[in-house]
C-alpha positions in Angstrom: -101.2 125.0 68.8 -98.0 125.2 70.7 -95.7 127.7 72.3 -92.8 129.0 70.3 -89.5 127.1 70.3 -86.5 129.5 70.4 -84.4 129.3 67.4 -83.9 130.4 63.8 -86.0 129.6 60.8 -83.6 129.7 57.8 -84.2 131.9 54.7 -85.2 129.1 52.4 -87.3 127.2 55.0 -90.8 127.2 56.2 -92.8 125.3 58.7 -92.8 121.6 57.8 -92.0 122.4 54.2 -95.4 124.1 53.7 -95.7 126.6 50.8 -99.0 128.1 49.5 -99.6 129.3 46.0 -102.6 131.8 45.9 -103.4 133.8 42.8 -99.8 133.3 41.5 -98.2 134.5 44.7 -96.1 132.2 47.0 -96.6 132.3 50.8 -94.2 130.3 53.1 -95.3 130.1 56.8 -92.4 130.9 59.0 -93.9 130.3 62.5 -97.2 129.5 64.0 -98.1 129.5 67.7 -101.2 130.5 69.8 -99.8 134.0 69.9 -98.2 134.7 66.6 -98.3 133.7 62.9 -96.0 135.0 60.1 -95.1 134.2 56.6 -92.8 135.2 53.8 -94.6 136.3 50.7 -93.3 136.6 47.0 -95.5 138.6 44.6 -94.5 138.2 41.0 -95.0 141.2 38.6 -98.6 141.7 37.7 -100.1 139.8 40.6 -102.5 141.2 43.2 -104.6 140.5 46.3 -108.1 141.7 45.6 -109.6 144.3 47.9 -110.9 142.7 51.1 -111.2 143.2 54.8 -110.2 141.4 58.0 -113.2 141.8 60.3 -111.4 140.4 63.4 -107.7 141.3 63.1 -105.1 143.8 62.3 -102.5 142.7 59.8 -98.9 144.0 59.2 -96.7 143.7 56.1 -93.0 144.5 56.1 -91.5 145.2 52.8 -88.1 143.5 52.0 -87.7 144.1 48.2 -89.6 145.8 45.4 -92.6 148.2 45.3 -96.2 147.5 46.0 -99.2 149.7 45.2 -102.1 149.6 47.8 -105.7 150.6 48.0 -106.0 151.5 51.7 -109.5 152.6 52.8 -110.3 153.8 49.3 -107.0 155.8 48.9 -104.0 154.9 46.8 -100.6 154.4 48.4 -97.2 152.8 47.6 -94.7 151.0 49.8 -91.0 150.2 49.2 -88.3 148.3 51.2 -88.2 149.0 54.9 -91.8 150.2 55.0 -94.3 148.7 57.4 -97.8 148.6 56.1 -100.5 148.7 58.8 -103.8 147.1 57.7 -106.4 147.9 60.4 -109.2 145.6 61.4 -112.3 146.2 59.2 -110.6 148.5 56.8 -110.7 147.6 53.1 -107.4 147.1 51.4 -106.0 145.6 48.2 -102.4 144.9 47.3 -101.0 145.2 43.7 -97.5 144.5 42.2 -97.6 146.8 39.1 -93.8 146.7 38.8 -91.7 144.6 36.6 -89.9 142.9 39.6 -91.0 140.4 42.2 -91.9 141.8 45.6 -90.7 140.1 48.8 -92.3 140.8 52.2 -93.2 139.4 55.6 -96.8 139.3 56.8 -98.0 138.9 60.3 -101.8 138.8 61.1 -102.7 139.6 64.7 -104.1 136.1 65.5 -103.4 132.7 64.3 -107.0 131.6 64.4 -108.0 134.4 62.0 -105.9 132.7 59.3 -106.0 129.0 60.2 -109.3 128.8 62.1 -109.7 127.2 65.6 -107.2 124.5 66.5 
């Protein structure tokens, strides 16, 4: 890993042209250092992230556009633009786009190694 280089990652860019398609959703990594990792996510209508946990990290999602339904620790919740969703370590959560519009957001897990594994 590396330290962050000061600058701007443009709206339509990701790290080294990387883009992931997972369960019909698009994830574009925006930065990756020893201390921080973030990505831009697009969730088309009808897509979802099945309920799961992160045993070793907290995760944060910031809503840019659209509306998402969540299962948070067994309870239903909704998030809209400007909301910050806090997904605590070890707490079950699922993410669902039940709307008819794409949802855009930015995600930041607490640690890089929790997503990418040891360097």
